[in-house]
All heavy atoms as a GROMACS GRO file, in nm:
protein
  609
    1MET      N    1   0.509  -0.293  -0.773
    1MET     CA    2   0.421  -0.369  -0.701
    1MET      C    3   0.312  -0.429  -0.784
    1MET      O    4   0.252  -0.526  -0.746
    1MET     CB    5   0.343  -0.288  -0.584
    1MET     CG    6   0.439  -0.245  -0.477
    1MET     SD    7   0.540  -0.367  -0.395
    1MET     CE    8   0.418  -0.478  -0.329
    2THR      N    9   0.293  -0.377  -0.909
    2THR     CA   10   0.191  -0.432  -0.988
    2THR      C   11   0.241  -0.541  -1.083
    2THR      O   12   0.172  -0.587  -1.172
    2THR     CB   13   0.124  -0.315  -1.076
    2THR    OG1   14   0.226  -0.256  -1.156
    2THR    CG2   15   0.058  -0.212  -0.989
    3HIS      N   16   0.361  -0.581  -1.067
    3HIS     CA   17   0.422  -0.691  -1.141
    3HIS      C   18   0.436  -0.658  -1.295
    3HIS      O   19   0.430  -0.749  -1.373
    3HIS     CB   20   0.351  -0.820  -1.111
    3HIS     CG   21   0.338  -0.857  -0.978
    3HIS    ND1   22   0.451  -0.896  -0.898
    3HIS    CD2   23   0.236  -0.858  -0.888
    3HIS    CE1   24   0.413  -0.921  -0.773
    3HIS    NE2   25   0.286  -0.894  -0.763
    4GLY      N   26   0.445  -0.533  -1.322
    4GLY     CA   27   0.459  -0.491  -1.459
    4GLY      C   28   0.604  -0.504  -1.504
    4GLY      O   29   0.691  -0.577  -1.439
    5PRO      N   30   0.644  -0.450  -1.620
    5PRO     CA   31   0.772  -0.465  -1.676
    5PRO      C   32   0.889  -0.428  -1.582
    5PRO      O   33   0.992  -0.494  -1.590
    5PRO     CB   34   0.779  -0.370  -1.797
    5PRO     CG   35   0.630  -0.346  -1.828
    5PRO     CD   36   0.553  -0.362  -1.696
    6GLY      N   37   0.867  -0.326  -1.498
    6GLY     CA   38   0.977  -0.289  -1.402
    6GLY      C   39   0.975  -0.370  -1.271
    6GLY      O   40   1.067  -0.351  -1.190
    7ALA      N   41   0.878  -0.459  -1.247
    7ALA     CA   42   0.871  -0.535  -1.126
    7ALA      C   43   0.944  -0.474  -1.009
    7ALA      O   44   1.058  -0.499  -0.984
    7ALA     CB   45   0.915  -0.680  -1.149
    8TYR      N   46   0.870  -0.403  -0.931
    8TYR     CA   47   0.924  -0.329  -0.815
    8TYR      C   48   1.003  -0.414  -0.725
    8TYR      O   49   0.964  -0.524  -0.687
    8TYR     CB   50   0.806  -0.259  -0.736
    8TYR     CG   51   0.843  -0.186  -0.617
    8TYR    CD1   52   0.900  -0.056  -0.635
    8TYR    CD2   53   0.827  -0.236  -0.491
    8TYR    CE1   54   0.932   0.011  -0.518
    8TYR    CE2   55   0.854  -0.163  -0.382
    8TYR     CZ   56   0.911  -0.039  -0.395
    8TYR     OH   57   0.943   0.042  -0.287
    9ARG      N   58   1.123  -0.375  -0.686
    9ARG     CA   59   1.207  -0.436  -0.595
    9ARG      C   60   1.253  -0.367  -0.470
    9ARG      O   61   1.342  -0.398  -0.408
    9ARG     CB   62   1.338  -0.482  -0.678
    9ARG     CG   63   1.314  -0.590  -0.782
    9ARG     CD   64   1.441  -0.616  -0.859
    9ARG     NE   65   1.419  -0.705  -0.960
    9ARG     CZ   66   1.370  -0.676  -1.084
    9ARG    NH1   67   1.334  -0.550  -1.110
    9ARG    NH2   68   1.354  -0.767  -1.183
   10GLY      N   69   1.176  -0.261  -0.446
   10GLY     CA   70   1.210  -0.167  -0.335
   10GLY      C   71   1.154  -0.223  -0.207
   10GLY      O   72   1.117  -0.339  -0.199
   11ARG      N   73   1.156  -0.136  -0.106
   11ARG     CA   74   1.106  -0.171   0.028
   11ARG      C   75   0.992  -0.081   0.065
   11ARG      O   76   1.010   0.030   0.120
   11ARG     CB   77   1.212  -0.167   0.122
   11ARG     CG   78   1.332  -0.264   0.093
   11ARG     CD   79   1.447  -0.247   0.185
   11ARG     NE   80   1.414  -0.305   0.316
   11ARG     CZ   81   1.488  -0.305   0.416
   11ARG    NH1   82   1.609  -0.248   0.410
   11ARG    NH2   83   1.453  -0.355   0.529
   12PRO      N   84   0.870  -0.119   0.024
   12PRO     CA   85   0.752  -0.028   0.042
   12PRO      C   86   0.733   0.013   0.189
   12PRO      O   87   0.692   0.126   0.215
   12PRO     CB   88   0.632  -0.100  -0.011
   12PRO     CG   89   0.673  -0.243  -0.014
   12PRO     CD   90   0.827  -0.246  -0.032
   13GLY      N   91   0.759  -0.077   0.277
   13GLY     CA   92   0.741  -0.045   0.426
   13GLY      C   93   0.828   0.072   0.459
   13GLY      O   94   0.791   0.167   0.525
   14GLN      N   95   0.956   0.058   0.424
   14GLN     CA   96   1.056   0.158   0.458
   14GLN      C   97   1.022   0.297   0.394
   14GLN      O   98   1.041   0.400   0.458
   14GLN     CB   99   1.197   0.119   0.409
   14GLN     CG  100   1.246  -0.010   0.474
   14GLN     CD  101   1.267   0.005   0.623
   14GLN    OE1  102   1.286   0.108   0.672
   14GLN    NE2  103   1.265  -0.108   0.692
   15ALA      N  104   0.966   0.288   0.274
   15ALA     CA  105   0.923   0.417   0.208
   15ALA      C  106   0.816   0.487   0.284
   15ALA      O  107   0.793   0.607   0.270
   15ALA     CB  108   0.882   0.387   0.069
   16HIS      N  109   0.738   0.420   0.362
   16HIS     CA  110   0.625   0.479   0.437
   16HIS      C  111   0.662   0.496   0.586
   16HIS      O  112   0.573   0.535   0.659
   16HIS     CB  113   0.496   0.386   0.426
   16HIS     CG  114   0.444   0.383   0.289
   16HIS    ND1  115   0.500   0.308   0.186
   16HIS    CD2  116   0.339   0.450   0.234
   16HIS    CE1  117   0.434   0.334   0.077
   16HIS    NE2  118   0.340   0.411   0.100
   17LEU      N  119   0.783   0.475   0.634
   17LEU     CA  120   0.822   0.473   0.767
   17LEU      C  121   0.801   0.614   0.824
   17LEU      O  122   0.840   0.711   0.775
   17LEU     CB  123   0.973   0.443   0.776
   17LEU     CG  124   1.026   0.424   0.920
   17LEU    CD1  125   0.951   0.310   0.990
   17LEU    CD2  126   1.175   0.390   0.910
   18ASN      N  127   0.721   0.616   0.938
   18ASN     CA  128   0.700   0.734   1.009
   18ASN      C  129   0.643   0.852   0.918
   18ASN      O  130   0.673   0.961   0.935
   18ASN     CB  131   0.820   0.784   1.090
   18ASN     CG  132   0.857   0.683   1.191
   18ASN    OD1  133   0.773   0.628   1.264
   18ASN    ND2  134   0.986   0.661   1.203
   19LEU      N  135   0.567   0.812   0.819
   19LEU     CA  136   0.518   0.909   0.725
   19LEU      C  137   0.418   1.013   0.787
   19LEU      O  138   0.403   1.120   0.742
   19LEU     CB  139   0.440   0.829   0.612
   19LEU     CG  140   0.396   0.900   0.491
   19LEU    CD1  141   0.515   0.968   0.417
   19LEU    CD2  142   0.326   0.814   0.396
   20GLY      N  143   0.354   0.961   0.900
   20GLY     CA  144   0.259   1.054   0.964
   20GLY      C  145   0.115   1.038   0.899
   20GLY      O  146   0.027   1.114   0.944
   21ALA      N  147   0.099   0.949   0.814
   21ALA     CA  148  -0.037   0.930   0.753
   21ALA      C  149  -0.116   0.839   0.854
   21ALA      O  150  -0.065   0.753   0.920
   21ALA     CB  151  -0.022   0.851   0.618
   22GLY      N  152  -0.240   0.876   0.864
   22GLY     CA  153  -0.333   0.799   0.952
   22GLY      C  154  -0.415   0.706   0.874
   22GLY      O  155  -0.420   0.701   0.754
   23PRO      N  156  -0.502   0.630   0.944
   23PRO     CA  157  -0.589   0.535   0.871
   23PRO      C  158  -0.678   0.607   0.774
   23PRO      O  159  -0.707   0.546   0.664
   23PRO     CB  160  -0.676   0.474   0.997
   23PRO     CG  161  -0.585   0.489   1.110
   23PRO     CD  162  -0.500   0.617   1.084
   24GLU      N  163  -0.720   0.725   0.800
   24GLU     CA  164  -0.806   0.794   0.708
   24GLU      C  165  -0.728   0.820   0.569
   24GLU      O  166  -0.797   0.822   0.463
   24GLU     CB  167  -0.852   0.934   0.758
   24GLU     CG  168  -0.747   1.035   0.778
   24GLU     CD  169  -0.662   1.023   0.908
   24GLU    OE1  170  -0.681   0.922   0.987
   24GLU    OE2  171  -0.584   1.112   0.937
   25HIS      N  172  -0.598   0.837   0.571
   25HIS     CA  173  -0.521   0.854   0.452
   25HIS      C  174  -0.524   0.718   0.366
   25HIS      O  175  -0.530   0.725   0.250
   25HIS     CB  176  -0.383   0.898   0.481
   25HIS     CG  177  -0.380   1.036   0.546
   25HIS    ND1  178  -0.355   1.044   0.677
   25HIS    CD2  179  -0.396   1.153   0.498
   25HIS    CE1  180  -0.356   1.171   0.712
   25HIS    NE2  181  -0.383   1.243   0.607
   26PHE      N  182  -0.511   0.614   0.436
   26PHE     CA  183  -0.515   0.482   0.370
   26PHE      C  184  -0.653   0.442   0.320
   26PHE      O  185  -0.664   0.389   0.210
   26PHE     CB  186  -0.458   0.377   0.460
   26PHE     CG  187  -0.310   0.382   0.476
   26PHE    CD1  188  -0.254   0.459   0.584
   26PHE    CD2  189  -0.222   0.321   0.392
   26PHE    CE1  190  -0.120   0.470   0.596
   26PHE    CE2  191  -0.083   0.338   0.404
   26PHE     CZ  192  -0.036   0.410   0.505
   27ASP      N  193  -0.757   0.497   0.389
   27ASP     CA  194  -0.895   0.474   0.341
   27ASP      C  195  -0.911   0.556   0.207
   27ASP      O  196  -0.970   0.496   0.111
   27ASP     CB  197  -0.998   0.538   0.435
   27ASP     CG  198  -1.005   0.454   0.567
   27ASP    OD1  199  -0.972   0.328   0.570
   27ASP    OD2  200  -1.066   0.507   0.664
   28ARG      N  201  -0.856   0.680   0.208
   28ARG     CA  202  -0.866   0.757   0.089
   28ARG      C  203  -0.788   0.696  -0.030
   28ARG      O  204  -0.828   0.703  -0.143
   28ARG     CB  205  -0.823   0.904   0.116
   28ARG     CG  206  -0.842   0.998   0.004
   28ARG     CD  207  -0.987   1.020  -0.027
   28ARG     NE  208  -0.996   1.121  -0.134
   28ARG     CZ  209  -1.085   1.119  -0.231
   28ARG    NH1  210  -1.175   1.032  -0.244
   28ARG    NH2  211  -1.086   1.218  -0.323
   29TRP      N  212  -0.663   0.656   0.000
   29TRP     CA  213  -0.582   0.589  -0.102
   29TRP      C  214  -0.663   0.473  -0.174
   29TRP      O  215  -0.662   0.470  -0.298
   29TRP     CB  216  -0.457   0.539  -0.041
   29TRP     CG  217  -0.376   0.449  -0.124
   29TRP    CD1  218  -0.323   0.469  -0.250
   29TRP    CD2  219  -0.332   0.317  -0.088
   29TRP    NE1  220  -0.256   0.359  -0.296
   29TRP    CE2  221  -0.264   0.259  -0.200
   29TRP    CE3  222  -0.352   0.234   0.030
   29TRP    CZ2  223  -0.200   0.127  -0.189
   29TRP    CZ3  224  -0.293   0.105   0.028
   29TRP    CH2  225  -0.222   0.061  -0.082
   30LEU      N  226  -0.716   0.389  -0.089
   30LEU     CA  227  -0.787   0.275  -0.153
   30LEU      C  228  -0.908   0.320  -0.226
   30LEU      O  229  -0.938   0.258  -0.338
   30LEU     CB  230  -0.829   0.174  -0.041
   30LEU     CG  231  -0.706   0.095   0.023
   30LEU    CD1  232  -0.751   0.011   0.136
   30LEU    CD2  233  -0.640   0.014  -0.088
   31GLU      N  234  -0.974   0.424  -0.178
   31GLU     CA  235  -1.089   0.474  -0.253
   31GLU      C  236  -1.055   0.535  -0.389
   31GLU      O  237  -1.121   0.500  -0.487
   31GLU     CB  238  -1.157   0.585  -0.163
   31GLU     CG  239  -1.277   0.656  -0.223
   31GLU     CD  240  -1.325   0.764  -0.129
   31GLU    OE1  241  -1.333   0.741  -0.012
   31GLU    OE2  242  -1.364   0.868  -0.185
   32LEU      N  243  -0.947   0.610  -0.385
   32LEU     CA  244  -0.898   0.662  -0.516
   32LEU      C  245  -0.850   0.558  -0.615
   32LEU      O  246  -0.862   0.561  -0.732
   32LEU     CB  247  -0.788   0.771  -0.492
   32LEU     CG  248  -0.832   0.899  -0.426
   32LEU    CD1  249  -0.711   0.975  -0.384
   32LEU    CD2  250  -0.923   0.981  -0.518
   33TRP      N  251  -0.775   0.460  -0.553
   33TRP     CA  252  -0.724   0.350  -0.634
   33TRP      C  253  -0.835   0.270  -0.700
   33TRP      O  254  -0.832   0.230  -0.813
   33TRP     CB  255  -0.644   0.254  -0.535
   33TRP     CG  256  -0.550   0.156  -0.603
   33TRP    CD1  257  -0.547   0.025  -0.566
   33TRP    CD2  258  -0.448   0.179  -0.696
   33TRP    NE1  259  -0.442  -0.037  -0.644
   33TRP    CE2  260  -0.387   0.052  -0.718
   33TRP    CE3  261  -0.396   0.286  -0.766
   33TRP    CZ2  262  -0.274   0.034  -0.809
   33TRP    CZ3  263  -0.294   0.265  -0.856
   33TRP    CH2  264  -0.238   0.141  -0.878
   34ALA      N  265  -0.944   0.245  -0.617
   34ALA     CA  266  -1.062   0.170  -0.671
   34ALA      C  267  -1.128   0.254  -0.780
   34ALA      O  268  -1.178   0.186  -0.877
   34ALA     CB  269  -1.160   0.143  -0.552
   35GLN      N  270  -1.131   0.381  -0.776
   35GLN     CA  271  -1.194   0.463  -0.875
   35GLN      C  272  -1.108   0.470  -1.000
   35GLN      O  273  -1.159   0.476  -1.113
   35GLN     CB  274  -1.217   0.602  -0.824
   35GLN     CG  275  -1.326   0.618  -0.719
   35GLN     CD  276  -1.326   0.760  -0.661
   35GLN    OE1  277  -1.259   0.847  -0.705
   35GLN    NE2  278  -1.410   0.777  -0.552
   36THR      N  279  -0.982   0.473  -0.987
   36THR     CA  280  -0.886   0.496  -1.099
   36THR      C  281  -0.860   0.371  -1.175
   36THR      O  282  -0.847   0.378  -1.299
   36THR     CB  283  -0.755   0.559  -1.048
   36THR    OG1  284  -0.787   0.676  -0.973
   36THR    CG2  285  -0.663   0.590  -1.158
   37LEU      N  286  -0.840   0.258  -1.108
   37LEU     CA  287  -0.796   0.143  -1.182
   37LEU      C  288  -0.884   0.101  -1.304
   37LEU      O  289  -0.832   0.070  -1.410
   37LEU     CB  290  -0.789   0.023  -1.086
   37LEU     CG  291  -0.679   0.020  -0.989
   37LEU    CD1  292  -0.703  -0.087  -0.878
   37LEU    CD2  293  -0.549   0.002  -1.055
   38PRO      N  294  -1.022   0.111  -1.289
   38PRO     CA  295  -1.105   0.067  -1.396
   38PRO      C  296  -1.086   0.159  -1.527
   38PRO      O  297  -1.124   0.119  -1.632
   38PRO     CB  298  -1.246   0.071  -1.339
   38PRO     CG  299  -1.235   0.062  -1.202
   38PRO     CD  300  -1.100   0.122  -1.162
   39GLU      N  301  -1.041   0.280  -1.498
   39GLU     CA  302  -1.015   0.372  -1.612
   39GLU      C  303  -0.903   0.328  -1.711
   39GLU      O  304  -0.896   0.370  -1.817
   39GLU     CB  305  -0.988   0.514  -1.562
   39GLU     CG  306  -1.104   0.579  -1.484
   39GLU     CD  307  -1.066   0.714  -1.424
   39GLU    OE1  308  -0.971   0.773  -1.479
   39GLU    OE2  309  -1.129   0.754  -1.329
   40PHE      N  310  -0.818   0.237  -1.654
   40PHE     CA  311  -0.699   0.205  -1.727
   40PHE      C  312  -0.685   0.064  -1.763
   40PHE      O  313  -0.594   0.023  -1.837
   40PHE     CB  314  -0.569   0.249  -1.651
   40PHE     CG  315  -0.564   0.395  -1.635
   40PHE    CD1  316  -0.615   0.460  -1.524
   40PHE    CD2  317  -0.510   0.475  -1.737
   40PHE    CE1  318  -0.609   0.597  -1.506
   40PHE    CE2  319  -0.504   0.611  -1.722
   40PHE     CZ  320  -0.559   0.678  -1.606
   41MET      N  321  -0.778  -0.026  -1.709
   41MET     CA  322  -0.767  -0.169  -1.736
   41MET      C  323  -0.901  -0.238  -1.722
   41MET      O  324  -0.990  -0.172  -1.670
   41MET     CB  325  -0.666  -0.230  -1.637
   41MET     CG  326  -0.691  -0.211  -1.495
   41MET     SD  327  -0.553  -0.252  -1.384
   41MET     CE  328  -0.441  -0.127  -1.439
   42GLY      N  329  -0.902  -0.364  -1.757
   42GLY     CA  330  -1.026  -0.446  -1.745
   42GLY      C  331  -1.061  -0.466  -1.599
   42GLY      O  332  -0.979  -0.448  -1.509
   43GLU      N  333  -1.187  -0.512  -1.584
   43GLU     CA  334  -1.244  -0.533  -1.449
   43GLU      C  335  -1.164  -0.640  -1.371
   43GLU      O  336  -1.131  -0.613  -1.253
   43GLU     CB  337  -1.386  -0.576  -1.461
   43GLU     CG  338  -1.457  -0.585  -1.329
   43GLU     CD  339  -1.602  -0.631  -1.345
   43GLU    OE1  340  -1.663  -0.601  -1.448
   43GLU    OE2  341  -1.650  -0.693  -1.254
   44ALA      N  342  -1.122  -0.745  -1.432
   44ALA     CA  343  -1.051  -0.850  -1.357
   44ALA      C  344  -0.918  -0.798  -1.309
   44ALA      O  345  -0.876  -0.830  -1.194
   44ALA     CB  346  -1.048  -0.971  -1.436
   45GLU      N  347  -0.842  -0.740  -1.393
   45GLU     CA  348  -0.716  -0.678  -1.368
   45GLU      C  349  -0.722  -0.570  -1.263
   45GLU      O  350  -0.640  -0.562  -1.165
   45GLU     CB  351  -0.644  -0.636  -1.487
   45GLU     CG  352  -0.491  -0.597  -1.466
   45GLU     CD  353  -0.424  -0.557  -1.589
   45GLU    OE1  354  -0.478  -0.527  -1.688
   45GLU    OE2  355  -0.302  -0.538  -1.583
   46ALA      N  356  -0.818  -0.488  -1.276
   46ALA     CA  357  -0.843  -0.379  -1.171
   46ALA      C  358  -0.870  -0.435  -1.040
   46ALA      O  359  -0.811  -0.392  -0.938
   46ALA     CB  360  -0.949  -0.288  -1.216
   47GLN      N  361  -0.952  -0.539  -1.034
   47GLN     CA  362  -0.979  -0.602  -0.905
   47GLN      C  363  -0.862  -0.672  -0.844
   47GLN      O  364  -0.837  -0.661  -0.723
   47GLN     CB  365  -1.102  -0.699  -0.919
   47GLN     CG  366  -1.149  -0.751  -0.791
   47GLN     CD  367  -1.200  -0.643  -0.693
   47GLN    OE1  368  -1.286  -0.570  -0.735
   47GLN    NE2  369  -1.153  -0.634  -0.570
   48ALA      N  370  -0.786  -0.729  -0.924
   48ALA     CA  371  -0.668  -0.797  -0.878
   48ALA      C  372  -0.568  -0.697  -0.814
   48ALA      O  373  -0.509  -0.725  -0.705
   48ALA     CB  374  -0.595  -0.872  -0.985
   49LEU      N  375  -0.552  -0.585  -0.872
   49LEU     CA  376  -0.461  -0.479  -0.818
   49LEU      C  377  -0.524  -0.413  -0.696
   49LEU      O  378  -0.448  -0.388  -0.601
   49LEU     CB  379  -0.427  -0.376  -0.923
   49LEU     CG  380  -0.338  -0.420  -1.038
   49LEU    CD1  381  -0.320  -0.312  -1.144
   49LEU    CD2  382  -0.204  -0.468  -0.981
   50LEU      N  383  -0.651  -0.402  -0.691
   50LEU     CA  384  -0.718  -0.344  -0.570
   50LEU      C  385  -0.700  -0.450  -0.456
   50LEU      O  386  -0.671  -0.403  -0.339
   50LEU     CB  387  -0.862  -0.320  -0.597
   50LEU     CG  388  -0.940  -0.257  -0.481
   50LEU    CD1  389  -0.878  -0.136  -0.427
   50LEU    CD2  390  -1.084  -0.244  -0.519
   51ASP      N  391  -0.714  -0.574  -0.487
   51ASP     CA  392  -0.697  -0.675  -0.380
   51ASP      C  393  -0.553  -0.679  -0.320
   51ASP      O  394  -0.533  -0.689  -0.211
   51ASP     CB  395  -0.717  -0.814  -0.436
   51ASP     CG  396  -0.872  -0.845  -0.470
   51ASP    OD1  397  -0.959  -0.763  -0.428
   51ASP    OD2  398  -0.899  -0.941  -0.541
   52THR      N  399  -0.453  -0.655  -0.418
   52THR     CA  400  -0.314  -0.641  -0.376
   52THR      C  401  -0.298  -0.521  -0.281
   52THR      O  402  -0.233  -0.526  -0.175
   52THR     CB  403  -0.220  -0.634  -0.493
   52THR    OG1  404  -0.230  -0.749  -0.576
   52THR    CG2  405  -0.078  -0.605  -0.452
   53ALA      N  406  -0.358  -0.411  -0.322
   53ALA     CA  407  -0.346  -0.287  -0.235
   53ALA      C  408  -0.407  -0.312  -0.096
   53ALA      O  409  -0.358  -0.262   0.005
   53ALA     CB  410  -0.408  -0.173  -0.308
   54GLN      N  411  -0.524  -0.379  -0.101
   54GLN     CA  412  -0.589  -0.399   0.036
   54GLN      C  413  -0.510  -0.491   0.122
   54GLN      O  414  -0.511  -0.477   0.238
   54GLN     CB  415  -0.730  -0.454   0.001
   54GLN     CG  416  -0.823  -0.356  -0.057
   54GLN     CD  417  -0.950  -0.416  -0.107
   54GLN    OE1  418  -0.963  -0.522  -0.150
   54GLN    NE2  419  -1.053  -0.334  -0.106
   55ARG      N  420  -0.436  -0.591   0.063
   55ARG     CA  421  -0.352  -0.681   0.142
   55ARG      C  422  -0.229  -0.606   0.191
   55ARG      O  423  -0.178  -0.635   0.300
   55ARG     CB  424  -0.309  -0.799   0.054
   55ARG     CG  425  -0.418  -0.902   0.040
   55ARG     CD  426  -0.362  -1.031  -0.014
   55ARG     NE  427  -0.283  -1.014  -0.137
   55ARG     CZ  428  -0.332  -1.014  -0.261
   55ARG    NH1  429  -0.463  -1.026  -0.278
   55ARG    NH2  430  -0.260  -0.999  -0.366
   56MET      N  431  -0.178  -0.504   0.117
   56MET     CA  432  -0.062  -0.428   0.150
   56MET      C  433  -0.092  -0.330   0.265
   56MET      O  434  -0.005  -0.290   0.346
   56MET     CB  435  -0.004  -0.354   0.032
   56MET     CG  436   0.051  -0.442  -0.082
   56MET     SD  437   0.084  -0.342  -0.228
   56MET     CE  438   0.182  -0.201  -0.156
   57ARG      N  439  -0.221  -0.285   0.267
   57ARG     CA  440  -0.255  -0.173   0.361
   57ARG      C  441  -0.208  -0.199   0.503
   57ARG      O  442  -0.152  -0.102   0.560
   57ARG     CB  443  -0.403  -0.149   0.356
   57ARG     CG  444  -0.443  -0.041   0.452
   57ARG     CD  445  -0.585  -0.041   0.487
   57ARG     NE  446  -0.608   0.076   0.590
   57ARG     CZ  447  -0.706   0.147   0.587
   57ARG    NH1  448  -0.801   0.136   0.495
   57ARG    NH2  449  -0.720   0.233   0.683
   58PRO      N  450  -0.236  -0.308   0.570
   58PRO     CA  451  -0.198  -0.313   0.711
   58PRO      C  452  -0.038  -0.302   0.730
   58PRO      O  453  -0.004  -0.236   0.833
   58PRO     CB  454  -0.241  -0.460   0.751
   58PRO     CG  455  -0.342  -0.495   0.644
   58PRO     CD  456  -0.302  -0.429   0.518
   59THR      N  457   0.034  -0.355   0.638
   59THR     CA  458   0.180  -0.335   0.658
   59THR      C  459   0.223  -0.194   0.636
   59THR      O  460   0.299  -0.134   0.722
   59THR     CB  461   0.255  -0.431   0.560
   59THR    OG1  462   0.214  -0.563   0.584
   59THR    CG2  463   0.404  -0.410   0.570
   60LEU      N  464   0.173  -0.127   0.525
   60LEU     CA  465   0.216   0.009   0.504
   60LEU      C  466   0.174   0.104   0.614
   60LEU      O  467   0.231   0.190   0.653
   60LEU     CB  468   0.153   0.050   0.366
   60LEU     CG  469   0.209  -0.028   0.252
   60LEU    CD1  470   0.149   0.026   0.117
   60LEU    CD2  471   0.360  -0.018   0.236
   61GLU      N  472   0.045   0.072   0.657
   61GLU     CA  473  -0.013   0.158   0.769
   61GLU      C  474   0.066   0.142   0.889
   61GLU      O  475   0.089   0.241   0.965
   61GLU     CB  476  -0.156   0.120   0.788
   61GLU     CG  477  -0.233   0.216   0.874
   61GLU     CD  478  -0.381   0.193   0.890
   61GLU    OE1  479  -0.437   0.121   0.796
   61GLU    OE2  480  -0.444   0.231   0.980
   62ARG      N  481   0.105   0.022   0.925
   62ARG     CA  482   0.180   0.004   1.045
   62ARG      C  483   0.314   0.071   1.042
   62ARG      O  484   0.359   0.143   1.141
   62ARG     CB  485   0.209  -0.142   1.077
   62ARG     CG  486   0.265  -0.165   1.216
   62ARG     CD  487   0.258  -0.293   1.273
   62ARG     NE  488   0.115  -0.343   1.281
   62ARG     CZ  489   0.083  -0.466   1.295
   62ARG    NH1  490   0.174  -0.562   1.311
   62ARG    NH2  491  -0.042  -0.508   1.300
   63PHE      N  492   0.382   0.077   0.930
   63PHE     CA  493   0.504   0.155   0.913
   63PHE      C  494   0.476   0.305   0.920
   63PHE      O  495   0.542   0.372   0.993
   63PHE     CB  496   0.568   0.124   0.775
   63PHE     CG  497   0.665   0.003   0.781
   63PHE    CD1  498   0.622  -0.119   0.734
   63PHE    CD2  499   0.798   0.024   0.821
   63PHE    CE1  500   0.713  -0.223   0.727
   63PHE    CE2  501   0.885  -0.084   0.823
   63PHE     CZ  502   0.847  -0.210   0.777
   64ALA      N  503   0.373   0.349   0.850
   64ALA     CA  504   0.347   0.491   0.848
   64ALA      C  505   0.301   0.553   0.983
   64ALA      O  506   0.340   0.659   1.019
   64ALA     CB  507   0.238   0.522   0.738
   65VAL      N  508   0.212   0.472   1.039
   65VAL     CA  509   0.152   0.527   1.166
   65VAL      C  510   0.234   0.493   1.290
   65VAL      O  511   0.248   0.579   1.374
   65VAL     CB  512   0.004   0.473   1.184
   65VAL    CG1  513  -0.055   0.516   1.314
   65VAL    CG2  514  -0.078   0.521   1.060
   66HIS      N  515   0.285   0.377   1.299
   66HIS     CA  516   0.352   0.331   1.419
   66HIS      C  517   0.499   0.313   1.408
   66HIS      O  518   0.568   0.291   1.507
   66HIS     CB  519   0.292   0.195   1.464
   66HIS     CG  520   0.145   0.196   1.481
   66HIS    ND1  521   0.081   0.268   1.581
   66HIS    CD2  522   0.043   0.147   1.402
   66HIS    CE1  523  -0.049   0.250   1.572
   66HIS    NE2  524  -0.074   0.179   1.462
   67GLY      N  525   0.552   0.330   1.288
   67GLY     CA  526   0.698   0.329   1.267
   67GLY      C  527   0.761   0.198   1.294
   67GLY      O  528   0.863   0.187   1.346
   68ARG      N  529   0.684   0.091   1.266
   68ARG     CA  530   0.747  -0.050   1.294
   68ARG      C  531   0.697  -0.142   1.191
   68ARG      O  532   0.593  -0.124   1.124
   68ARG     CB  533   0.712  -0.090   1.432
   68ARG     CG  534   0.565  -0.111   1.453
   68ARG     CD  535   0.544  -0.180   1.593
   68ARG     NE  536   0.414  -0.223   1.602
   68ARG     CZ  537   0.318  -0.168   1.681
   68ARG    NH1  538   0.347  -0.066   1.757
   68ARG    NH2  539   0.197  -0.220   1.688
   69ALA      N  540   0.774  -0.247   1.184
   69ALA     CA  541   0.734  -0.360   1.091
   69ALA      C  542   0.618  -0.433   1.152
   69ALA      O  543   0.597  -0.427   1.270
   69ALA     CB  544   0.854  -0.457   1.075
   70PRO      N  545   0.538  -0.507   1.068
   70PRO     CA  546   0.425  -0.574   1.126
   70PRO      C  547   0.450  -0.684   1.217
   70PRO      O  548   0.368  -0.730   1.298
   70PRO     CB  549   0.348  -0.630   1.000
   70PRO     CG  550   0.442  -0.604   0.887
   70PRO     CD  551   0.555  -0.512   0.930
   71ASP      N  552   0.577  -0.734   1.221
   71ASP     CA  553   0.608  -0.853   1.303
   71ASP      C  554   0.671  -0.818   1.444
   71ASP      O  555   0.709  -0.904   1.508
   71ASP     CB  556   0.707  -0.947   1.230
   71ASP     CG  557   0.837  -0.880   1.195
   71ASP    OD1  558   0.842  -0.754   1.208
   71ASP    OD2  559   0.934  -0.945   1.151
   72GLY      N  560   0.674  -0.693   1.473
   72GLY     CA  561   0.727  -0.659   1.609
   72GLY      C  562   0.736  -0.516   1.637
   72GLY      O  563   0.706  -0.428   1.552
   73PRO      N  564   0.763  -0.480   1.762
   73PRO     CA  565   0.760  -0.338   1.807
   73PRO      C  566   0.881  -0.264   1.780
   73PRO      O  567   0.894  -0.141   1.810
   73PRO     CB  568   0.742  -0.356   1.956
   73PRO     CG  569   0.801  -0.487   1.990
   73PRO     CD  570   0.785  -0.578   1.871
   74ARG      N  571   0.988  -0.326   1.730
   74ARG     CA  572   1.109  -0.243   1.702
   74ARG      C  573   1.098  -0.127   1.607
   74ARG      O  574   1.028  -0.139   1.508
   74ARG     CB  575   1.225  -0.338   1.664
   74ARG     CG  576   1.212  -0.402   1.531
   74ARG     CD  577   1.324  -0.501   1.500
   74ARG     NE  578   1.300  -0.570   1.378
   74ARG     CZ  579   1.338  -0.533   1.257
   74ARG    NH1  580   1.396  -0.418   1.239
   74ARG    NH2  581   1.304  -0.596   1.156
   75ARG      N  582   1.165  -0.025   1.636
   75ARG     CA  583   1.161   0.094   1.546
   75ARG      C  584   1.264   0.078   1.437
   75ARG      O  585   1.381   0.037   1.468
   75ARG     CB  586   1.186   0.227   1.622
   75ARG     CG  587   1.068   0.258   1.712
   75ARG     CD  588   1.082   0.396   1.775
   75ARG     NE  589   1.051   0.503   1.670
   75ARG     CZ  590   0.936   0.540   1.630
   75ARG    NH1  591   0.830   0.476   1.668
   75ARG    NH2  592   0.927   0.634   1.540
   76LEU      N  593   1.232   0.112   1.316
   76LEU     CA  594   1.320   0.106   1.203
   76LEU      C  595   1.367   0.242   1.164
   76LEU      O  596   1.290   0.311   1.092
   76LEU     CB  597   1.258   0.027   1.090
   76LEU     CG  598   1.206  -0.118   1.122
   76LEU    CD1  599   1.126  -0.168   1.005
   76LEU    CD2  600   1.324  -0.205   1.156
   77GLU      N  601   1.477   0.286   1.212
   77GLU     CA  602   1.523   0.417   1.176
   77GLU      C  603   1.660   0.422   1.117
   77GLU      O  604   1.735   0.335   1.138
   77GLU     CB  605   1.520   0.503   1.299
   77GLU     CG  606   1.371   0.517   1.353
   77GLU     CD  607   1.361   0.607   1.474
   77GLU    OE1  608   1.424   0.721   1.467
   77GLU    OE2  609   1.297   0.570   1.568
   0.00000   0.00000   0.00000
């Protein structure tokens, strides 16, 4: 997801399907991500990756909490 050498080609929503994580888990994920990124890269790159994570959150959370894709109510099992 970070567009590095391996350029992720998986399905992140599916990986989080019915995970049982709640909004508080995603809050904590973003908090830890925001703390960790600057330890490994410059400010601009860290902010870009944090922005990506924040954009991904609603989709991943919907899969994890509600077991569905963001575009509809169907269950993906």
